[in-house]
C-alpha positions in Angstrom: 0.0 0.0 0.0 1.6 3.3 -1.1 2.1 6.1 1.3 0.3 9.4 0.8 2.8 12.0 -0.5 1.9 15.6 0.3 2.0 17.9 -2.8 4.1 21.0 -2.5 2.9 24.5 -2.0 -0.7 25.4 -2.9 -1.1 22.1 -4.8 -1.1 20.4 -1.3 -3.0 23.2 0.5 -4.8 25.9 -1.4 -4.6 28.2 1.7 -0.9 27.9 2.0 1.1 31.1 1.8 4.8 31.9 1.5 4.9 32.4 5.2 3.4 29.0 6.0 5.2 26.9 3.3 7.6 24.6 5.1 10.1 25.0 2.3 10.5 28.7 2.9 13.7 30.0 4.3 12.8 31.3 7.8 15.0 34.3 7.4 13.2 35.4 4.3 9.8 35.0 6.0 11.0 37.0 9.0 12.0 39.8 6.6 8.9 39.8 4.4 6.2 39.3 7.1 6.4 42.8 8.6 6.0 44.2 5.1 2.9 42.2 4.5 4.6 40.1 1.8 4.6 36.7 3.4 0.8 36.2 3.5 -1.9 36.0 0.9 -1.7 38.9 -1.6 -4.3 41.6 -1.8 -6.6 41.2 -4.8 -5.7 43.4 -7.7 -8.3 46.2 -8.0 -8.9 45.6 -11.7 -11.4 43.4 -13.5 -10.6 41.1 -16.4 -12.2 43.8 -18.6 -9.9 46.6 -17.4 -8.8 49.0 -20.1 -5.1 49.7 -20.9 -5.6 53.1 -19.3 -6.9 51.6 -16.1 -4.0 49.2 -16.0 -1.5 52.0 -16.5 -3.1 54.0 -13.7 -2.8 50.9 -11.5 0.9 50.5 -12.3 1.5 54.2 -11.5 0.0 53.7 -8.0 2.0 50.5 -7.1 5.5 51.6 -8.4 6.2 54.2 -5.6 5.5 51.5 -3.0 8.2 49.3 -4.5 10.6 52.2 -4.4 9.9 52.7 -0.7 10.2 49.0 0.0 13.6 48.9 -1.6 14.8 52.0 0.1 13.8 50.5 3.5 15.5 47.1 2.8 18.8 48.8 1.7 18.9 51.8 4.0 21.3 50.5 6.7 23.8 48.6 4.5 27.4 49.8 4.5 28.7 51.3 1.3 30.4 49.1 -1.2 34.1 50.1 -1.3 36.5 50.2 -4.2 33.9 51.0 -6.8 33.3 54.1 -8.9 30.1 55.0 -10.8 29.1 57.4 -13.6 26.2 57.9 -16.0 26.3 58.0 -19.8 23.3 59.1 -21.9 23.2 57.4 -25.2 20.8 57.7 -28.2 18.2 55.0 -28.5 17.0 53.3 -31.6 13.8 55.3 -31.5 15.4 58.7 -31.2 15.1 58.7 -27.4 17.7 59.1 -24.7 18.8 56.1 -22.7 20.6 56.5 -19.3 23.3 53.9 -18.7 24.7 53.6 -15.1 28.3 52.4 -15.2 30.0 50.8 -12.2 33.6 49.6 -12.2 36.4 48.9 -9.8 38.3 52.0 -8.8 41.7 50.2 -9.1 43.2 50.2 -12.5 43.7 46.8 -14.2 46.4 45.7 -16.6 43.9 43.6 -18.6 40.3 44.2 -19.7 37.5 43.0 -17.4 34.2 41.2 -18.3 31.1 43.4 -18.5 27.7 42.7 -17.2 25.0 44.5 -19.2 22.3 44.5 -16.4 18.6 44.8 -17.2 16.4 45.3 -14.1 13.2 43.6 -13.2 9.6 44.9 -13.0 7.8 42.9 -15.6 9.0 45.3 -18.3 6.2 47.6 -16.9 7.5 49.3 -13.7 10.6 50.0 -11.6 13.8 51.8 -12.4 17.5 51.0 -12.7 18.2 53.9 -10.4 16.4 52.2 -7.4 18.5 51.3 -4.4 18.4 47.6 -4.9 19.6 47.7 -8.5 22.3 50.2 -7.7 23.5 47.9 -4.9 23.5 44.8 -7.1 25.5 46.5 -9.8 28.0 47.9 -7.2 28.5 44.5 -5.6 29.1 42.9 -8.9 31.6 45.6 -9.8 33.4 44.8 -6.6 33.9 41.3 -8.0 36.2 42.7 -10.7 33.6 43.4 -13.3 32.4 46.4 -15.3 28.6 46.7 -14.9 26.3 48.7 -17.0 22.7 49.2 -15.9 20.1 50.1 -18.6 17.3 52.6 -17.8 14.9 51.4 -20.5 11.5 52.7 -21.2 8.7 50.8 -19.3 5.3 49.8 -20.5 3.8 51.5 -17.4 4.7 53.5 -14.3 6.7 56.8 -14.4 8.8 55.7 -17.3 5.8 54.7 -19.4 3.6 54.0 -21.1 5.8 52.6 -23.8 4.6 49.1 -24.7 6.6 46.4 -26.5 9.1 46.7 -28.2 10.2 50.1 -26.7 12.1 48.6 -23.7 13.7 45.9 -25.9 14.9 48.5 -28.4 16.5 50.4 -25.5 18.3 47.3 -24.3 19.5 46.6 -27.8 20.8 50.2 -28.1 22.6 49.8 -24.8 24.2 46.5 -26.0 25.4 48.3 -29.2 26.9 51.2 -27.2 28.7 48.9 -24.8 30.1 46.8 -27.7 31.3 49.9 -29.6 33.0 51.2 -26.4 34.6 48.1 -25.1 38.1 49.5 -25.4 37.2 52.7 -23.5 35.4 50.8 -20.9 38.2 48.3 -20.4 35.9 45.4 -21.3 36.9 42.0 -22.6 33.6 40.1 -22.8 29.9 41.2 -22.6 27.4 39.2 -20.6 23.7 40.1 -20.8 22.0 39.5 -17.4 18.8 40.5 -15.6 16.1 39.2 -13.3 12.3 38.8 -13.7 11.2 41.2 -16.4 14.9 41.9 -16.9 15.4 38.2 -17.5 12.8 38.4 -20.2 14.6 41.4 -21.8 18.0 39.6 -21.4 16.8 36.6 -23.4 14.8 38.7 -25.8 17.8 41.0 -26.5 19.8 37.9 -27.3 17.2 36.4 -29.6 16.9 39.8 -31.3 20.7 40.0 -31.7 20.6 36.5 -33.3 17.9 37.5 -35.8 19.6 40.8 -36.7 23.3 39.7 -37.0 24.3 41.2 -33.7 25.0 38.0 -31.8 28.8 38.5 -31.8 28.2 41.3 -29.3 27.1 38.9 -26.6 29.5 36.4 -25.1 27.3 35.0 -22.4 23.8 35.2 -21.0 22.8 34.9 -17.3 19.0 35.1 -16.7 17.5 35.1 -13.2 13.9 34.1 -12.5 12.9 35.0 -16.1 9.3 36.1 -16.7 8.9 34.7 -20.1 5.7 32.7 -20.8 3.0 35.4 -20.8 0.6 32.6 -19.9 -0.7 34.0 -16.6 -4.4 34.5 -17.4 -4.9 30.7 -17.8 -1.7 29.1 -16.6 -1.0 25.7 -18.3 -0.5 22.8 -15.9 2.8 21.9 -17.4 4.1 25.1 -15.8 3.3 23.6 -12.5 4.9 26.4 -10.4 2.3 28.9 -11.6 -0.2 26.8 -9.6 2.1 25.5 -6.9 3.5 29.0 -5.9 0.7 31.3 -7.1 0.5 34.2 -4.7 3.9 33.8 -3.3 5.2 37.3 -3.6 3.8 37.3 -7.2 0.3 36.4 -8.3 -0.9 35.2 -11.7 -3.6 37.8 -11.5 -1.2 40.7 -11.2 1.1 39.2 -13.9 -1.8 38.9 -16.3 -2.5 42.6 -16.0 1.2 43.3 -16.6 1.1 41.2 -19.8 -1.8 43.4 -21.0 0.2 46.6 -20.2 3.2 45.3 -22.1 1.2 44.2 -25.2 -2.2 46.0 -25.0 -3.6 44.4 -28.1 -2.3 40.9 -27.4 -0.7 40.8 -30.8 2.6 39.5 -29.5 1.6 36.7 -27.1 3.3 34.1 -29.4 6.2 36.4 -30.3 9.5 35.1 -28.8 10.9 38.7 -28.7 8.0 39.6 -26.3 7.7 36.2 -24.5 10.9 34.2 -25.1 9.4 30.8 -24.0 7.8 30.8 -27.4 11.2 30.4 -29.0 11.6 27.2 -30.9 14.7 25.1 -30.9 15.7 26.6 -34.2 15.6 30.1 -32.7 18.1 29.0 -30.0 20.7 27.2 -32.1 24.1 28.9 -32.1 23.4 31.1 -29.1 26.2 31.9 -26.6 26.6 30.1 -23.3 23.7 30.6 -20.9 22.9 30.2 -17.2 19.2 30.1 -16.1 18.8 30.7 -12.4 15.4 30.1 -10.7 13.9 30.4 -7.2 12.3 27.3 -5.7 9.2 29.2 -4.4 8.6 31.4 -7.4 5.5 31.0 -9.6 7.9 31.6 -12.6 10.3 28.7 -11.6 9.1 26.2 -14.2 9.1 28.6 -17.2 12.8 29.3 -16.6 13.5 25.6 -16.4 11.5 25.0 -19.6 13.7 27.5 -21.4 16.8 25.8 -20.0 15.6 22.5 -21.5 15.0 24.1 -24.9 18.5 25.6 -24.8 20.0 22.2 -24.0 17.9 20.6 -26.8 19.3 23.2 -29.2 22.8 22.4 -28.3 23.6 25.6 -26.4 26.1 25.4 -23.6 23.8 25.9 -20.7 23.5 25.2 -17.0 20.7 25.9 -14.5 20.5 26.5 -10.7 17.7 26.6 -8.3 18.0 28.8 -5.2 16.1 26.8 -2.6 13.8 28.4 0.0 13.5 31.7 -1.8 10.6 33.6 -3.4 10.8 35.3 -6.8 14.2 37.1 -7.0 14.6 36.6 -3.2 18.4 36.0 -3.7 18.9 39.4 -5.4 16.4 41.5 -3.3 16.9 40.4 0.3 20.5 41.5 0.7 20.3 42.0 4.4 18.1 39.0 5.4 19.9 36.5 3.2 23.5 37.8 2.8 25.0 34.4 2.1 22.3 33.6 -0.5 22.7 37.0 -2.1 26.5 36.7 -2.2 26.3 33.2 -3.7 24.2 34.4 -6.6 26.6 37.4 -7.2 29.6 35.1 -7.1 28.0 32.7 -9.5 27.3 35.4 -12.1 30.8 36.8 -11.6 32.4 33.4 -12.0 30.4 32.7 -15.2 31.5 36.0 -16.7 35.1 35.5 -15.8 35.0 31.9 -17.2 34.1 32.9 -20.7 
């Protein structure tokens, strides 16, 4: 007689939350609970019939809260030493200006360093590269003997919107072209595209776009963290099990579905790999540079990242994956104070990948 095996997450208990899931790192829960982020999420105040304008208004109201949250989390950390920063303003493909935030070790080097082209999260709809958490991530990477360039791309919503797809992708492509053209002046050897969540989407999409347009030689490696790449959040397929297992853990499918509609208001690009890279076929992936796909165990997006990893492997791309156990979506790159060892391990892994190329 077989023993009953309890299913994980909400598959085993529909009332389970991030705070009550036995897999959750207790340090993460302790940090998120006072912020109201360890329990069941508040319903999104939008109907399934919400207009694009209503969705944009909603994104404008939630963005300042994220900025305040990140300011609180990062307020008491000591400064990163040995790193210098500056800003470059470059011309985007659509005639717009794009701010690039450049961080590098203060000490001179006899040889060029790898560069991380960092693309921040926010579902391609909200948040800014100038926020405290992203500045800190770039500085800590730079302290690992890297040049790091953060892209302030146009968002589909929030204060840098509304600029739906493909505006943000075009800005990331413009940033890639600028970094490649200025490798010598930046003291850069290799270029690694990297980002988390919506930035993971744009990281993979920038690479696919480069492959289509003869720009792939500009990218030496790709490191995508918790990528938001399926677009299938209104009616999540069962094969993406984590969308059911971890729904409402920091992220909810309800919120993400509205974000999809902000990014592509007419729904014309739901099958376009440049908008939602999980739609890429094996043929689209052949010949791409080495990849790492990093996911979080308790993330609704975990399984779409792993599905992309499997597609890359099938296409013959040099690829590895890692799962950061006990953490919510992007927990390893957000919770610097609560999970210092986990944060440091993810930074080291990205740096090691870049230095290995």
